[in-house]
N, C-alpha and C positions, 0 to 999 in steps of 0.2 A: 100733704104738699107743704114744702118749706116756704114761708112767706118771703117776699122780696123786701130786703132791708133798704129803706129809703132815707136819704138825708136831704133836708130842705134848706136852701140857701137863698135868702132875699133880705134886703135891708128894710123893707116895709113890713112892720109887724102885722098889719091887716092882711097883706098878701100871704104871709106865712101862716096866719091863723086860718085863712080860707083854704089854703092848700092842705094844711094838716087835717082840717075837718073833712075835706073832700076825699083825700087819699086815705086817711085813717079809717074811713068807713068801709073800705074794701077788705074782704076776708083774706086776700092773698098779699096784702101790703102792710108792712110794719114801719111806722115812722120811728127811726132810731135816734134822730137828733135834728136840731135846727140851728142855723147860723145867720147872723145879721150882716156879715161881711166876709169877703174872701180870705181875709187874714186868719179867720177862725177854722177854715175848712180842713187843713191838713191835720191839725190836732184832733178835730172831731172824727175824721176818717180813721186815725190811729185808734181812737177809743171805741168807736161804734162799728167799724168794719161794714159800711153799707155796700150793697150791690149796685145801687144807682144813686147819683147825686143830681137833684133838680136844681140847676144853678142860674141865678139871676145874672145877666150880663153886665149890668151897671150898678156898681156899689161904690161908696165914697172912699174907702181906704185902699183895699185890694179888689180890683174888679174881677168879674167872672172869667174873663179871658186869661188873666194871669193865674188865677186859681186853677183853671182847667189845665193850663200848661204844666203847672207844678204837679197836679194830681196824675196826669197821664204820663209823666216821667217816672212814676213809681212802678216798681215791679208788680205789685199787687193792686194796680189801679182799678177803682170802681168805674163803671160806665157813667158818662156825664150827658145829661140832656140840658141844653141851654134854654133859659126862659128869656124871651125878648118881646118888645112891642112892635118890631119892624120885620117884614118879610126879608127885604134885601138890606142887609146891614154888614158893613165890612168887618165889624167886630165878631159877628156871628160866623162869617166865613173864616176868620182867623181862628176862632174856637174850634171849628170843624177841622181845619188843617192841624190844629194841635191835638186832635184826637177825640173831640166830642162826637157822640154817636148820632146826634141830630139836635133839632131844636123845636120848641113849641111856642106859639104866641100866647101872651098872657090872657088874651080874650078867647082862647080856644075852649070849646065846650068841655066840661069836666070829664065826660066819658072818653073823649079823645086824648086828654092828658093821661088818664089812667091807662089807656091802650098804648100810648107812647112809652110809658114806664115799663109796662109788661113786655113790649116788643124788644126794647133795649136790653132788659134783663135776660131775654131769651137769645140775645146775640144778633138781633135784626136792627139795622139802622132806621132812624125815623127821618127819612129825607127822600123825596122823590126825585127822579132825574130832571123834571121840569123846574123844581125849586133849586136844584144844583145849578142849572143853567142860568136862572135868574140871579143867583148870588154871584156866579162867575162874571156875568155880564155887568153887574153892578161894580165889580172891581176891575173891569177891563181897562186896557190902556197900555201905557209903557211897561207897567209891571207885568202884564200878560206876555208882552214881547220877550221879556227876560226869563219868564217862567218856562216858556215853550221849549227852548233848547235844553234847559236843565232837566225838565221832565222827560224828554226823549232820551237823554243820556241815561237817566235812572231806569227807564223801562227797557233799555237795551240789555240790561242784565238778565231779563227774563227769557226763557225759552219760548218757542213759537206757540205752544199750547198754553203756557202760562199767560202769554200776552193776549191770546184770544179770550181766555177766561177773565183777565183784567178788564178788557173792553166790555165784555158782557156784564160784568159787575157794575161798570160805569153806566151802562144803559139801564140799570135797575132790575136786571133779571134775577130771579131766585135761583138757588142751586138746582132745583128741579127743572126750571126753564132752561138753564145753561146746559144741563145734562142732555135734555131733549134736542136742543139746537146743535150741540157739538158732538152728539152721538157718543156719550160716555156715561158712566154710572154717576149717581149722586155722590157716592163715596169718593170717586176720582175727582169730581169737581171740588169737593171739600178739601181734598189733599192739595190740589192746585192752588186754591185760595189761600190755604195755610202757607204754602211755599212762597206765594207772591207777597204776602204780608211779611214773612221772615226776610226774604231777599231785599225788599224795599225798606225795611225798618218801619213799617206802618202798624197802626193799632187796630184798624177796622176797615170795613168795606167802604165807608164814606170817603176815607182818605184815598182808597184805590180809585174811586170815581173821580175825585178832584184831580188826582194825578193824570188820569186818562184824559180828562177834560183839558188840563193844562197842556198836554202833549198834542192836542188837536185831534184825538182819535174818536171822539164821539160826534156822530153826524147830527146835524140839526134835525129835530123832529123824530129822533130815535124813540121807539116805543119802549115802554117799561111800566111796571106797576107803580102807582103813585102811593 
């Protein structure tokens, strides 16, 4: 099995040392580099080709949000997991909109951070529907009013089946769950998800969920795996 190539980005050397010790002990993870600021990230990504970047959100020169936006604009962009100290943080939400695949709190147990890196490397977002709603509620207000019509115009580009799949993704359902609910094969669901991402110019399922939320398509209390 090929090890997951991981780049650590945090301005605190003690945090980086702790993460390197914790993550480097896993047989399936290889630490390929460390950075103390977002300004170093693009150069390190070029040299080390990581699969996943564990990115601190607050750094003195170039923050994790800006670094994430720059990375996700690349054609060969690695996955990004944001490190933060707050559940509901507008910068975290902006990083997710920019293409981060999820976030973990800095006080998260080591085994859960390892799980997050593995899941993101496998293409699964690290974000539950409940946390998505918390983040969206945190940033609610006039900005949400302007986002809704824009989101609905974007989603209008989807076919009926693609729209149904997009809403199901927003509810946090897996491909298998969507297939069972919409009476289609898992392969067909994957094809629909790929078309939704391409049509909307999105990077991952988290961004689909955020757009569906912006459009007002997710019911309060909708169930989905956390």
